[in-house]
C-alpha positions in Angstrom: 0.0 0.0 0.0 2.9 2.4 0.7 4.3 1.7 -2.7 0.9 2.3 -4.3 0.4 5.5 -2.4 3.8 7.1 -3.1 3.8 6.0 -6.7 0.3 7.4 -7.5 0.8 10.5 -5.4 4.2 11.1 -6.9 3.0 10.7 -10.5 0.1 13.1 -9.8 2.4 15.8 -8.5 4.8 15.2 -11.4 2.1 15.4 -14.0 0.5 18.6 -12.7 3.6 20.5 -11.5 6.9 18.5 -11.9 6.6 18.2 -15.6 6.5 22.0 -16.0 9.6 22.4 -13.8 11.4 19.8 -15.8 10.6 21.6 -19.1 11.8 24.9 -17.7 15.0 23.3 -16.6 15.6 21.6 -19.9 14.8 24.7 -21.9 17.3 26.9 -20.1 20.0 28.0 -22.6 18.7 25.7 -25.3 15.7 25.2 -27.6 14.6 26.9 -30.8 13.1 30.3 -31.1 9.9 30.9 -33.0 10.5 32.6 -36.3 9.1 36.1 -36.5 6.3 36.7 -39.0 7.7 37.3 -42.4 7.0 40.2 -44.7 8.6 38.4 -47.7 7.2 34.9 -47.9 3.5 35.0 -48.9 2.5 31.6 -50.2 -1.0 30.8 -51.3 -3.1 29.7 -48.3 -6.5 28.0 -48.1 -8.3 28.8 -44.8 -10.8 26.1 -44.0 -13.7 26.7 -41.6 -15.9 23.6 -40.9 -19.3 24.8 -39.8 -22.5 23.2 -38.5 -25.5 25.4 -37.7 -23.3 28.5 -37.4 -25.7 31.0 -39.0 -25.2 33.4 -36.0 -21.4 33.7 -36.4 -20.4 32.6 -39.9 -20.7 36.0 -41.5 -18.5 37.5 -38.8 -16.0 34.7 -39.2 -15.7 35.3 -43.0 -15.3 39.0 -42.4 -12.6 38.3 -39.8 -10.8 36.1 -42.4 -11.1 38.8 -45.1 -9.6 41.3 -42.6 -6.4 39.3 -42.1 -3.1 41.0 -42.9 -2.5 38.8 -45.9 -2.8 39.4 -49.7 -6.4 38.7 -50.7 -5.3 37.1 -54.0 -3.2 34.6 -52.1 -5.9 33.7 -49.6 -8.8 31.3 -50.3 -11.6 31.0 -47.8 -13.3 27.6 -47.8 -16.4 27.1 -45.7 -17.4 23.4 -45.3 -21.0 23.3 -44.1 -21.6 20.0 -42.3 -25.2 19.1 -43.0 -26.7 22.3 -41.5 -30.3 23.0 -42.3 -30.1 26.7 -41.3 -28.7 29.7 -43.2 -25.0 29.0 -42.6 -24.2 28.3 -46.3 -26.1 31.3 -47.7 -24.6 33.7 -45.1 -21.1 32.4 -45.8 -21.5 33.1 -49.5 -23.0 36.5 -48.9 -20.1 37.4 -46.6 -17.5 36.7 -49.3 -16.3 33.1 -48.8 -14.6 31.8 -52.0 -15.8 28.2 -51.7 -18.8 27.0 -49.8 -19.4 23.3 -49.6 -22.8 22.0 -48.6 -22.1 18.5 -47.3 -24.2 15.7 -45.6 -23.7 15.6 -41.9 -20.5 13.6 -41.2 -18.8 15.6 -38.4 -16.1 18.3 -38.3 -13.2 16.0 -39.4 -14.9 14.7 -42.5 -16.0 18.2 -43.5 -12.4 19.3 -43.2 -11.2 16.3 -45.3 -13.6 17.3 -48.1 -12.6 21.0 -47.8 -9.0 20.0 -48.2 -9.8 18.2 -51.4 -11.6 21.2 -52.8 -9.0 23.7 -51.7 -6.4 25.0 -54.2 -3.4 25.9 -51.9 -0.6 23.7 -50.7 -0.6 25.4 -47.3 -3.8 24.8 -45.3 -5.0 26.8 -42.3 -7.9 25.7 -40.1 -10.2 27.6 -37.8 -13.5 27.3 -36.0 -16.5 29.4 -36.9 -16.5 31.1 -33.5 -12.7 31.8 -33.3 -11.7 35.3 -34.3 -8.1 35.7 -35.4 -6.0 38.8 -34.9 -4.9 40.4 -38.2 -1.3 39.1 -38.0 -2.3 35.5 -37.0 -2.0 33.9 -40.5 1.4 35.5 -41.1 2.6 34.1 -37.8 1.5 30.6 -38.8 3.1 30.9 -42.2 6.3 32.1 -40.6 6.4 29.0 -38.3 6.1 26.7 -41.4 9.1 28.3 -43.2 11.4 25.7 -41.6 11.6 22.6 -43.8 11.2 20.1 -41.0 8.1 21.9 -39.6 4.8 20.3 -40.8 2.3 21.8 -38.4 2.0 25.0 -36.4 -0.7 26.0 -33.9 -1.5 29.3 -32.4 -2.8 30.5 -29.0 -6.4 31.2 -28.1 -7.6 33.6 -25.4 -11.0 32.6 -24.0 -13.5 35.3 -23.3 -17.2 35.4 -22.2 -19.1 38.2 -20.5 -21.7 35.7 -19.3 -19.3 34.2 -16.7 -16.1 32.4 -16.1 -15.4 28.6 -15.9 -11.8 29.1 -14.6 -10.6 27.8 -17.9 -8.3 30.8 -18.4 -6.0 29.8 -15.5 -5.6 26.3 -16.8 -5.1 27.5 -20.4 -2.4 29.9 -19.5 -0.4 27.1 -17.9 -1.1 24.9 -20.8 0.2 27.5 -23.3 3.3 27.9 -21.1 3.9 24.1 -21.3 3.3 24.1 -25.1 5.8 26.9 -25.7 8.5 25.0 -23.8 7.7 21.7 -25.7 7.9 23.6 -29.0 11.3 25.1 -28.1 12.7 21.7 -27.2 11.2 19.6 -30.0 7.4 19.5 -30.8 4.1 20.1 -29.0 2.1 17.1 -27.8 -1.2 18.8 -28.6 -2.5 21.6 -30.7 -5.6 23.8 -31.0 -8.4 23.2 -33.4 -9.3 27.0 -33.5 -6.0 28.1 -35.1 -3.5 25.9 -36.9 -1.9 25.3 -40.2 -0.3 22.3 -42.0 1.3 21.6 -45.3 -1.0 19.7 -47.7 1.6 16.9 -48.1 1.5 16.4 -44.3 -2.3 16.4 -43.9 -3.6 13.2 -42.3 -6.9 11.5 -43.1 -7.4 8.7 -40.5 -9.6 5.7 -41.0 -12.0 7.0 -38.4 -12.8 10.7 -37.6 -10.3 11.9 -35.0 -9.5 15.5 -33.8 -6.5 17.1 -35.4 -5.4 18.9 -32.2 -4.3 15.6 -30.6 -3.8 13.4 -33.7 -1.6 15.5 -35.9 1.3 16.5 -33.7 2.4 13.0 -32.6 1.6 11.5 -36.0 3.8 13.9 -37.8 6.6 13.5 -35.2 6.6 9.8 -36.0 7.1 10.7 -39.6 10.2 12.6 -38.8 8.6 16.0 -38.9 8.0 18.7 -36.2 4.9 20.3 -34.8 5.4 23.7 -33.3 3.6 26.4 -31.3 3.4 29.9 -32.8 2.5 32.2 -29.9 2.2 35.3 -32.2 -0.7 33.6 -34.0 -3.5 34.7 -31.7 -7.2 34.2 -31.7 -10.1 34.7 -29.3 -13.0 32.4 -28.7 -16.0 32.4 -26.3 -15.6 30.0 -23.4 -18.4 28.0 -21.9 -19.7 30.4 -19.2 -20.0 27.8 -16.4 -17.8 25.1 -14.8 -20.6 22.6 -15.3 -20.7 23.4 -19.0 -16.9 23.0 -19.2 -17.3 19.6 -17.6 -19.7 18.5 -20.3 -17.4 20.0 -23.0 -14.3 18.2 -21.7 -16.2 15.0 -21.4 -17.2 15.2 -25.0 -13.7 16.1 -26.0 -12.2 13.1 -24.1 -14.8 10.8 -25.8 -13.1 12.0 -29.0 -9.5 11.8 -27.5 -9.5 8.3 -26.0 -9.6 6.6 -29.4 -6.5 8.5 -30.4 -4.8 7.3 -27.2 -6.0 3.7 -27.4 -6.1 3.0 -31.1 -4.2 5.6 -33.2 -0.8 5.1 -31.6 -0.3 8.1 -29.3 0.6 5.7 -26.4 2.9 3.6 -28.6 6.5 5.0 -28.2 7.8 3.5 -31.4 8.9 6.3 -33.7 9.3 8.9 -31.0 12.6 10.6 -30.2 13.4 9.9 -26.5 12.7 13.5 -25.4 9.4 13.6 -27.2 8.4 10.2 -25.7 9.0 11.7 -22.3 6.8 14.6 -23.2 3.9 12.4 -24.4 4.2 10.2 -21.3 4.2 13.2 -19.0 1.8 15.7 -20.6 -0.7 13.3 -22.1 -0.7 9.8 -20.7 -0.1 10.7 -17.0 -2.5 13.6 -17.3 -5.2 11.3 -18.8 -4.5 8.8 -16.1 -5.0 11.3 -13.2 -8.5 10.1 -12.2 -7.1 6.6 -11.7 -4.1 8.0 -9.8 -6.3 10.0 -7.5 -8.4 6.9 -6.7 -5.3 4.8 -6.0 -3.8 7.4 -3.8 -7.1 7.8 -1.9 -7.6 4.0 -1.4 -4.0 3.5 -0.3 -4.2 6.5 2.0 -7.3 5.1 3.6 -5.6 1.7 4.1 -2.7 3.4 5.8 -4.6 6.1 7.7 -3.5 4.9 11.1 -0.3 6.7 10.4 -0.5 10.5 10.7 1.1 11.3 7.3 -1.3 9.1 5.3 -4.3 10.3 7.3 -3.4 13.9 6.4 -3.0 13.0 2.8 -6.4 11.3 2.8 -8.0 14.3 4.5 -6.5 16.6 1.9 -8.2 14.7 -0.9 -11.5 14.7 0.9 -10.9 18.5 1.5 -10.4 19.0 -2.2 -13.7 17.2 -2.9 -15.5 19.2 -0.2 -14.1 22.5 -1.7 -15.3 21.4 -5.1 -18.8 20.8 -3.8 -18.8 24.1 -1.9 -17.8 25.9 -5.1 -21.3 25.3 -6.4 -22.7 27.5 -3.6 -19.9 29.8 -2.4 -18.5 31.6 -5.5 -15.0 32.4 -4.3 -11.9 31.8 -6.4 -10.2 29.0 -4.5 -13.4 27.0 -4.3 -14.1 27.6 -8.0 -10.6 26.4 -8.9 -11.1 23.3 -6.8 -14.5 22.7 -8.5 -12.9 23.2 -11.9 -10.1 20.8 -11.2 -12.3 18.0 -9.8 -14.9 18.2 -12.5 -12.4 18.4 -15.4 -10.4 15.6 -13.9 -13.5 13.5 -13.6 -14.4 14.3 -17.2 -11.3 12.4 -18.3 -12.7 9.2 -16.8 -16.3 10.0 -18.0 -15.0 10.4 -21.5 -13.3 7.0 -21.4 -16.5 5.4 -20.0 -18.6 7.0 -22.8 -16.1 5.8 -25.5 -15.9 2.2 -24.2 -19.7 1.9 -23.7 -21.1 3.9 -26.6 -18.2 4.4 -29.0 -17.2 7.8 -30.3 -19.8 9.8 -32.4 -18.4 11.7 -35.4 -20.8 14.6 -34.8 -21.6 16.9 -31.8 -23.5 20.1 -31.0 -21.7 23.3 -30.2 -21.3 23.9 -26.4 -23.9 26.2 -25.0 -22.8 29.8 -24.6 -19.9 29.7 -27.0 -21.7 31.3 -29.9 
């Protein structure tokens, strides 16, 4: 029981805090700087927006794309409408999209696949309908792809919503810090579906629909390429306004992510450079295993609770749960952060349960409050 306790507790602390400290130590005095946006290289780019029932925001998104600081003659805007029965397609055309595909409902990934087939450029950028890019964002992505060994570049998203906060911003700032260090050392272990770009030759069409933000980086690394973070490529997106809504969103996301872990090769270290294998194990596998590690630490702590140290550790875990429950009634920051941590950690396990019991649906509805 002592071995189980210290191993599970140690891995939890390492996954949440120790990994970041290790990255900071490894990155001192080494790593690769992100290339600045270039005013010279302006290759043709096709910007793909997969949209389902986005009539409320699609015109604003197309206008946002047209306002990018990039030559209009070198930018193609492709809107792939995924089976929507509303006015998404008509409003995208009226707003000035170059290509609008009206497709049967098949999910975001399959809509993107068909948009890539229809697109004309060899450099492909992708965004969500509710993600608004800063004018220089596309140039920053293009600059990151100037290096021959770079196949994929993702930007950063700032989450905003006047309707409330789900504490996602705190987590996301730490996540972006980790991503920046991973990119400097080798490659990111995950991307962002709201703002990224990939060379056409490196675009991946998996046998089953899988999210690019998790699938593309490790797949391309196994092909001898790099996946980098371009922090100057910035966008904003509306967050889910409540922690409970974020729990549901992350549960759905993990239903999509677990097939990549279990079936697509993310957990298979073959093909990874040693440092990147450590990153995947630390940032992805241990993070996804955190619900199990918490349960093991709790059970072992209960079994050893006659000793003061283990009793204190067990009390701390119950205290975390109590704080999370209290966060539903007492809206103070520490309790809200505890509630966010507990619910989003539980969402990892709930997503695995949903995948194993029901499979992974290719389609989903936009999260409430994000449009």
